Every structure is written in structure tokens, then in C-alpha cells.
N, C-alpha and C positions, 0 to 999 in steps of 0.2 A: 226595341231591340230587344230580345231574349238573352239572358246571361250567358249561355252557350254561344250565341252569334258574336257577342260582345267578346267573350274568349278567344273564340276564332278570329276576329278581327286584328285583336292586339297580338295574336300568335304572326299573322302574316306581317304585322309592321315589325314585328321582333325580327324576322327572318330577313325582312328587305333591309331595315335600317339598322339594325344591329351587326347583321352578319355579312349580307352581300355586300352592302355597301363600305365594309372593312377589309374586304378581301377573301371573304370563305366563299367560295365559287364552286366547290364540290355539291353536285345537284342533288347526290344520294343524301349528301349530308343534310342538307338544307331541307329536302322534302323529310327525312325523318324529324327534322324539329317542326313542321307545320303537323306531323301526324300526333306527337306525342304533347299531352295536354300538361304543360308546366304545372296549371294550377292544381293540380292535382297531387303534386309532389312536394306542396308546401303546407303548413300549418294553415288552420282555416282561417285565421287572423289577417294572413297575409296574400289572400287569393288574389285580393284587388291589386296586388302590386305585383303577382306574379311574372308578367312581363316587362317589367321595368328592367333598365341598363344597369344591375347592380346585384351585390349577393343579398341574400336573404336568412335570417335567423331558422333551422330546424328542428332544434331542441338539443339539451347535451352539451353546449357550448359549440356545436358544428353548425355548417351554413352550407345552401346549396349555392354555388357559383354564378357568376355574372353570366347570362345566358352568350354573351359574346368569347367568353374565355371556353367554357364548355365547348363550343361550336369550333373555336380552332384547334382545341387538343382533340376533338375528335377527329377533324381533318387531318391532323398530322399522322394518323394512323394510317390513313390511307386504305382502307377497308374494301373488298370488293363484294364482298357476301359470301365467302365460304371459310371466314376465318374462324378462329378459335381465341377470343380476347381474355384477359384477366383484368381485371381492375381492382385498384386498391383504395378502399374506402367508398363503400355504400351509399352513406349517407341517408338520404330518403329514397333513393333507386332512380331520380331521374337521369344520370350520367347512363346507368344500365338500360334504362329502357329507351333511350337512343341507340345506345349500342344493340340491342336486341331487334332494332329494324335493319341494321348495317352488316351484323356479323352472324355467321351460324350458331356461334355456341358462347355464351358470357358466361365467365364466372367471377363473381365478386365477393371481396371481403371487407367485413366490417367490425371492428374492435368492440364498439359497444353493440350487446344483445337487445338492448331496447330501439335500438335505430335498425340492426337488421329485422327484427318483428315489424316493423312501419314499413320498411323497404318492402318486405315480402307483402305484405298486405296493398301497398300500394302497385305493386306488380301483378298481383293477381288483379286486383280490379281493372289494371290495364289491359290485362290479357296475354303479357310475356310468358310464353310458355321454353323460351330457350335460356332464360336465366337461373343460375345458380347461385344462392345466397349462401356465404360460409362466414361463421363466427370465430375471428382467431386474430391473430398478429399478421396484419398485411405487410410486415416489411419483412417477413419470410416466405412471401408470396405463396403458393398454394401448390406445390411438387406434384401433388395426388393426379392433377391432369395436365401436367406442363407435357410437351413443349406447348407456348402460345404464341401464335402470329403478331399479337400486339398486347402490350401491358400500357396501362393508364394510371398513374398515381395522381389522387386528387386532393392530397394533403402536401405540405412543403416538408421537403425530406433534406437533412443536412447532407448527404450522399446518395446516391442509387445505390440499395444493397445489392452486393454481389449474386445473392441468391436469386433475385430478380434477373439478372442477366443470363446466368447458369440455365434458366426457364423459358428464357426466349428463345423461339425458333431461329434457325438459319433465316436471313432474309426478313424477320420480325422486326417491328419497330416500337420504341418505347420511350413513351410522353412523360415527364414530369418536372413539376417545380423544384429546383435545388438548389439553396443558399441559407442564409440565414434564417432566425425564427421570424424577422419582421419585411424580409425582401429576399425574395427567389428570383430565378431566372427561369425560364421554361425551357426546356431541353428535349429535343430529340435525339434518341441514340437508335441507330441502324445496325443491325447484325449482320455483316457480309463476310463469308470466306474465315468464321470463326472469329473475326475482329470486329470491336464495337467502333462504330464512328459517330461522333457527337456534333450538332449542330444546335448553336445557340437560338431561341425563335424572339423573346421579347421576357422584360423585366413583368413581375407577379407577385402578387402578396396572397397567399393561402393559409386556413389555420394548421397548424402542425401536424405533422405524420409520427404518431405517437407507438413506441413498440422497440423492441430488441435492437433493432438497427436501425431505427431513425430516432426520435426526441425521447429522452425519458420524461415520465409523466410528472414526476417531481419538478421538473425545471421548465415548464410551459404553464 
């Protein structure tokens, strides 16, 4: 079996065993995970582990999240295809690539310029045309293109910054891991009638969200 065929088979197994069997049943989301080659978004030395049920290092002390968690967070956004989405924490660009299949427009903010450059290269190779990568402090959002129908934070934050709620459109959904440095609760926030309602999804552990309204860099 050729390498690409093996990766495709591994991707199918990832979707069925790690996602569908755990309750992720949005067919658009599952189809996106079948379409995006996760092995193209991890360092060369981890390509063979790309579809394992675990996070993997991507350099600069950052990780690409466990596939199930990426799928669960993506599904919480409830995307139909015509939305504008903001991602906080680009990493290697994998989550942005998934979102590019599900939303009309994706803006992603990365604090580390080296990772932002790598993510751009990964997304260009994949062929994503509707993803815009910005270098900056993600805890402040990206007001230039607000409001957003969906906001997803891919690092653990002590609180959801008020700036992000302000940039969330009416009817919009925000997904974030919120809590302490080593333990968070994945939360879903929905903006209705100017009010924000919160649902708790499940306990998670993410790398820290560093920034003015996140964790100070010297404390992590």
C-alpha cells in the first residue's frame, strides 16, 4: 500500500473511531476531517503518528490538539457554510484548514511569527484560499474584521476576554477552554439578544493562551 493510501485509511479510521463513535455526528464536520491531511500539518518526524488519538508537538512549545478535541470544538460552532470565523491560536494551521471547509471566511491569529509563517505555508500547500493569518495578540481578537459568527480559542485561558464577546455577532458561538494553567473546562458561549449564555462541555487540558488578557508569558 502506498503512503498516501495508508494515510487516507488512517484518516478514515480516525473519523470513525475517534470522532463518530464518541458522538461527533455533524456530517459536514466529519467530511472536513476526511478531506484535510493531518500529516501535512505536523513536523516530519511525527507524520506517522499524525492520526493517533493524542496531541503532538509542532515546535515553539506548542501542540496540535488531539483529533477528537479539534472535532468536538469545531462541531460546537454549528457552522453551515456562510459564516465568518475567528480562530485564536493558529499553530500549524490544521484547525484553520478544517474551518476553511466549513465556513465562508476564516481569520486566524498567531502570537509567534515562526508558527504563523509555517501555518501559511501549510495552508498554501493545502490550497486554502479563504484563510487569513494575522500575527498578534489573540486575546484582543481581531476587531478589523469583526463581527464574527464563530470564535474558537485553541489554548487554555483563565477567562474569556471581553473583547472577544464584543467581536461576536448576534447569534454567534464562541468555544474556549477556560480555567487554570493545568486544567480547563471546554465552554460554549452563545450570544442571543445581546446576552451571553454559557454551556460547559467537558474537562480538557490545553497549552496556555499567552497575551494581555490571557496568561502573562513569564508565568507559564
